[in-house]
PyMOL CGO cylinders between C-alpha atoms (Angstrom):
from pymol import cmd
from pymol.cgo import CYLINDER

trace = [
    CYLINDER, 36.16, -50.11, -52.37, 34.61, -47.89, -54.85, 0.3, 1, 1, 1, 1, 1, 1,
    CYLINDER, 34.61, -47.89, -54.85, 32.92, -44.25, -54.11, 0.3, 1, 1, 1, 1, 1, 1,
    CYLINDER, 32.92, -44.25, -54.11, 29.75, -46.01, -55.13, 0.3, 1, 1, 1, 1, 1, 1,
    CYLINDER, 29.75, -46.01, -55.13, 29.81, -48.08, -52.63, 0.3, 1, 1, 1, 1, 1, 1,
    CYLINDER, 29.81, -48.08, -52.63, 31.40, -46.13, -49.68, 0.3, 1, 1, 1, 1, 1, 1,
    CYLINDER, 31.40, -46.13, -49.68, 28.64, -43.39, -50.03, 0.3, 1, 1, 1, 1, 1, 1,
    CYLINDER, 28.64, -43.39, -50.03, 25.01, -45.96, -49.40, 0.3, 1, 1, 1, 1, 1, 1,
    CYLINDER, 25.01, -45.96, -49.40, 27.84, -47.04, -46.78, 0.3, 1, 1, 1, 1, 1, 1,
    CYLINDER, 27.84, -47.04, -46.78, 28.37, -43.63, -45.62, 0.3, 1, 1, 1, 1, 1, 1,
    CYLINDER, 28.37, -43.63, -45.62, 25.51, -40.91, -47.56, 0.3, 1, 1, 1, 1, 1, 1,
    CYLINDER, 25.51, -40.91, -47.56, 25.90, -37.27, -47.67, 0.3, 1, 1, 1, 1, 1, 1,
    CYLINDER, 25.90, -37.27, -47.67, 23.01, -35.23, -46.02, 0.3, 1, 1, 1, 1, 1, 1,
    CYLINDER, 23.01, -35.23, -46.02, 22.60, -31.19, -46.80, 0.3, 1, 1, 1, 1, 1, 1,
    CYLINDER, 22.60, -31.19, -46.80, 21.33, -29.55, -43.87, 0.3, 1, 1, 1, 1, 1, 1,
    CYLINDER, 21.33, -29.55, -43.87, 18.38, -28.90, -45.04, 0.3, 1, 1, 1, 1, 1, 1,
    CYLINDER, 18.38, -28.90, -45.04, 17.87, -33.02, -45.09, 0.3, 1, 1, 1, 1, 1, 1,
    CYLINDER, 17.87, -33.02, -45.09, 19.73, -33.69, -42.23, 0.3, 1, 1, 1, 1, 1, 1,
    CYLINDER, 19.73, -33.69, -42.23, 16.00, -33.29, -39.94, 0.3, 1, 1, 1, 1, 1, 1,
    CYLINDER, 16.00, -33.29, -39.94, 14.16, -34.38, -42.81, 0.3, 1, 1, 1, 1, 1, 1,
    CYLINDER, 14.16, -34.38, -42.81, 15.93, -38.31, -43.10, 0.3, 1, 1, 1, 1, 1, 1,
    CYLINDER, 15.93, -38.31, -43.10, 16.71, -38.59, -38.86, 0.3, 1, 1, 1, 1, 1, 1,
    CYLINDER, 16.71, -38.59, -38.86, 13.80, -40.20, -36.33, 0.3, 1, 1, 1, 1, 1, 1,
    CYLINDER, 13.80, -40.20, -36.33, 12.33, -37.53, -35.19, 0.3, 1, 1, 1, 1, 1, 1,
    CYLINDER, 12.33, -37.53, -35.19, 10.89, -38.98, -31.67, 0.3, 1, 1, 1, 1, 1, 1,
    CYLINDER, 10.89, -38.98, -31.67, 15.58, -38.68, -31.32, 0.3, 1, 1, 1, 1, 1, 1,
    CYLINDER, 15.58, -38.68, -31.32, 15.30, -34.63, -32.28, 0.3, 1, 1, 1, 1, 1, 1,
    CYLINDER, 15.30, -34.63, -32.28, 12.92, -34.44, -30.04, 0.3, 1, 1, 1, 1, 1, 1,
    CYLINDER, 12.92, -34.44, -30.04, 13.92, -36.02, -27.16, 0.3, 1, 1, 1, 1, 1, 1,
    CYLINDER, 13.92, -36.02, -27.16, 17.97, -34.41, -28.19, 0.3, 1, 1, 1, 1, 1, 1,
    CYLINDER, 17.97, -34.41, -28.19, 15.44, -30.76, -28.16, 0.3, 1, 1, 1, 1, 1, 1,
    CYLINDER, 15.44, -30.76, -28.16, 13.74, -31.49, -24.49, 0.3, 1, 1, 1, 1, 1, 1,
    CYLINDER, 13.74, -31.49, -24.49, 17.05, -32.40, -23.28, 0.3, 1, 1, 1, 1, 1, 1,
    CYLINDER, 17.05, -32.40, -23.28, 18.88, -28.98, -24.54, 0.3, 1, 1, 1, 1, 1, 1,
    CYLINDER, 18.88, -28.98, -24.54, 15.87, -27.12, -23.63, 0.3, 1, 1, 1, 1, 1, 1,
    CYLINDER, 15.87, -27.12, -23.63, 15.96, -28.59, -20.10, 0.3, 1, 1, 1, 1, 1, 1,
    CYLINDER, 15.96, -28.59, -20.10, 19.29, -27.75, -19.06, 0.3, 1, 1, 1, 1, 1, 1,
    CYLINDER, 19.29, -27.75, -19.06, 19.44, -24.41, -20.89, 0.3, 1, 1, 1, 1, 1, 1,
    CYLINDER, 19.44, -24.41, -20.89, 19.60, -22.12, -17.18, 0.3, 1, 1, 1, 1, 1, 1,
    CYLINDER, 19.60, -22.12, -17.18, 17.09, -19.39, -17.08, 0.3, 1, 1, 1, 1, 1, 1,
    CYLINDER, 17.09, -19.39, -17.08, 18.74, -16.38, -17.59, 0.3, 1, 1, 1, 1, 1, 1,
    CYLINDER, 18.74, -16.38, -17.59, 19.38, -17.72, -21.68, 0.3, 1, 1, 1, 1, 1, 1,
    CYLINDER, 19.38, -17.72, -21.68, 16.05, -19.46, -21.55, 0.3, 1, 1, 1, 1, 1, 1,
    CYLINDER, 16.05, -19.46, -21.55, 13.20, -17.23, -23.61, 0.3, 1, 1, 1, 1, 1, 1,
    CYLINDER, 13.20, -17.23, -23.61, 10.52, -17.55, -21.18, 0.3, 1, 1, 1, 1, 1, 1,
    CYLINDER, 10.52, -17.55, -21.18, 7.49, -19.89, -22.17, 0.3, 1, 1, 1, 1, 1, 1,
    CYLINDER, 7.49, -19.89, -22.17, 4.45, -17.49, -23.42, 0.3, 1, 1, 1, 1, 1, 1,
    CYLINDER, 4.45, -17.49, -23.42, 7.13, -15.85, -25.45, 0.3, 1, 1, 1, 1, 1, 1,
    CYLINDER, 7.13, -15.85, -25.45, 8.63, -19.80, -26.40, 0.3, 1, 1, 1, 1, 1, 1,
    CYLINDER, 8.63, -19.80, -26.40, 5.66, -20.51, -28.30, 0.3, 1, 1, 1, 1, 1, 1,
    CYLINDER, 5.66, -20.51, -28.30, 5.38, -17.03, -29.91, 0.3, 1, 1, 1, 1, 1, 1,
    CYLINDER, 5.38, -17.03, -29.91, 8.23, -17.49, -31.54, 0.3, 1, 1, 1, 1, 1, 1,
    CYLINDER, 8.23, -17.49, -31.54, 7.31, -20.51, -32.19, 0.3, 1, 1, 1, 1, 1, 1,
    CYLINDER, 7.31, -20.51, -32.19, 3.81, -19.44, -34.23, 0.3, 1, 1, 1, 1, 1, 1,
    CYLINDER, 3.81, -19.44, -34.23, 6.04, -16.60, -35.49, 0.3, 1, 1, 1, 1, 1, 1,
    CYLINDER, 6.04, -16.60, -35.49, 8.15, -18.84, -37.48, 0.3, 1, 1, 1, 1, 1, 1,
    CYLINDER, 8.15, -18.84, -37.48, 5.62, -21.50, -38.17, 0.3, 1, 1, 1, 1, 1, 1,
    CYLINDER, 5.62, -21.50, -38.17, 3.87, -19.66, -40.05, 0.3, 1, 1, 1, 1, 1, 1,
    CYLINDER, 3.87, -19.66, -40.05, 6.91, -17.97, -41.32, 0.3, 1, 1, 1, 1, 1, 1,
    CYLINDER, 6.91, -17.97, -41.32, 7.20, -19.32, -45.17, 0.3, 1, 1, 1, 1, 1, 1,
    CYLINDER, 7.20, -19.32, -45.17, 10.82, -20.20, -44.96, 0.3, 1, 1, 1, 1, 1, 1,
    CYLINDER, 10.82, -20.20, -44.96, 10.53, -22.56, -42.53, 0.3, 1, 1, 1, 1, 1, 1,
    CYLINDER, 10.53, -22.56, -42.53, 11.55, -25.57, -43.60, 0.3, 1, 1, 1, 1, 1, 1,
    CYLINDER, 11.55, -25.57, -43.60, 11.97, -29.05, -41.64, 0.3, 1, 1, 1, 1, 1, 1,
    CYLINDER, 11.97, -29.05, -41.64, 12.84, -26.95, -38.39, 0.3, 1, 1, 1, 1, 1, 1,
    CYLINDER, 12.84, -26.95, -38.39, 15.46, -25.02, -39.57, 0.3, 1, 1, 1, 1, 1, 1,
    CYLINDER, 15.46, -25.02, -39.57, 15.21, -21.82, -40.76, 0.3, 1, 1, 1, 1, 1, 1,
    CYLINDER, 15.21, -21.82, -40.76, 15.72, -20.58, -44.96, 0.3, 1, 1, 1, 1, 1, 1,
    CYLINDER, 15.72, -20.58, -44.96, 17.10, -17.57, -43.80, 0.3, 1, 1, 1, 1, 1, 1,
    CYLINDER, 17.10, -17.57, -43.80, 19.71, -18.54, -40.91, 0.3, 1, 1, 1, 1, 1, 1,
    CYLINDER, 19.71, -18.54, -40.91, 19.68, -21.85, -41.83, 0.3, 1, 1, 1, 1, 1, 1,
    CYLINDER, 19.68, -21.85, -41.83, 19.32, -22.31, -37.50, 0.3, 1, 1, 1, 1, 1, 1,
    CYLINDER, 19.32, -22.31, -37.50, 17.02, -24.71, -35.82, 0.3, 1, 1, 1, 1, 1, 1,
    CYLINDER, 17.02, -24.71, -35.82, 14.57, -23.10, -35.03, 0.3, 1, 1, 1, 1, 1, 1,
    CYLINDER, 14.57, -23.10, -35.03, 12.48, -24.14, -32.19, 0.3, 1, 1, 1, 1, 1, 1,
    CYLINDER, 12.48, -24.14, -32.19, 16.80, -23.61, -30.23, 0.3, 1, 1, 1, 1, 1, 1,
    CYLINDER, 16.80, -23.61, -30.23, 16.82, -20.06, -31.70, 0.3, 1, 1, 1, 1, 1, 1,
    CYLINDER, 16.82, -20.06, -31.70, 13.61, -19.14, -29.88, 0.3, 1, 1, 1, 1, 1, 1,
    CYLINDER, 13.61, -19.14, -29.88, 14.66, -20.31, -27.00, 0.3, 1, 1, 1, 1, 1, 1,
    CYLINDER, 14.66, -20.31, -27.00, 17.17, -18.77, -26.42, 0.3, 1, 1, 1, 1, 1, 1,
    CYLINDER, 17.17, -18.77, -26.42, 16.24, -15.38, -24.76, 0.3, 1, 1, 1, 1, 1, 1,
    CYLINDER, 16.24, -15.38, -24.76, 18.75, -12.52, -26.60, 0.3, 1, 1, 1, 1, 1, 1,
    CYLINDER, 18.75, -12.52, -26.60, 18.24, -14.28, -30.31, 0.3, 1, 1, 1, 1, 1, 1,
    CYLINDER, 18.24, -14.28, -30.31, 16.71, -12.68, -33.07, 0.3, 1, 1, 1, 1, 1, 1,
    CYLINDER, 16.71, -12.68, -33.07, 14.41, -13.65, -36.40, 0.3, 1, 1, 1, 1, 1, 1,
    CYLINDER, 14.41, -13.65, -36.40, 16.59, -12.49, -39.09, 0.3, 1, 1, 1, 1, 1, 1,
    CYLINDER, 16.59, -12.49, -39.09, 13.69, -10.84, -40.58, 0.3, 1, 1, 1, 1, 1, 1,
    CYLINDER, 13.69, -10.84, -40.58, 12.35, -9.07, -37.26, 0.3, 1, 1, 1, 1, 1, 1,
    CYLINDER, 12.35, -9.07, -37.26, 9.45, -11.17, -36.89, 0.3, 1, 1, 1, 1, 1, 1,
    CYLINDER, 9.45, -11.17, -36.89, 10.60, -12.31, -33.27, 0.3, 1, 1, 1, 1, 1, 1,
]
cmd.load_cgo(trace, "trace")
């Protein structure tokens, strides 16, 4: 099989494009599942989690759910109590 045909069958996605190409409903289900399994000592309290997400939403470095500064998925990073924003917004 030629390289072109192989690429069409198994396209490569860059890290920034992956969420754009993913099924948004599946991503949401997976995110909810991960957050539900996170223990209380690890998890950011709900009000703080929302405050962090608000700061990310207002940031120009947010791109399709990821942080252009560090490459993380912001919803997961914000959910972990001990994590920090690389630009000290939270």
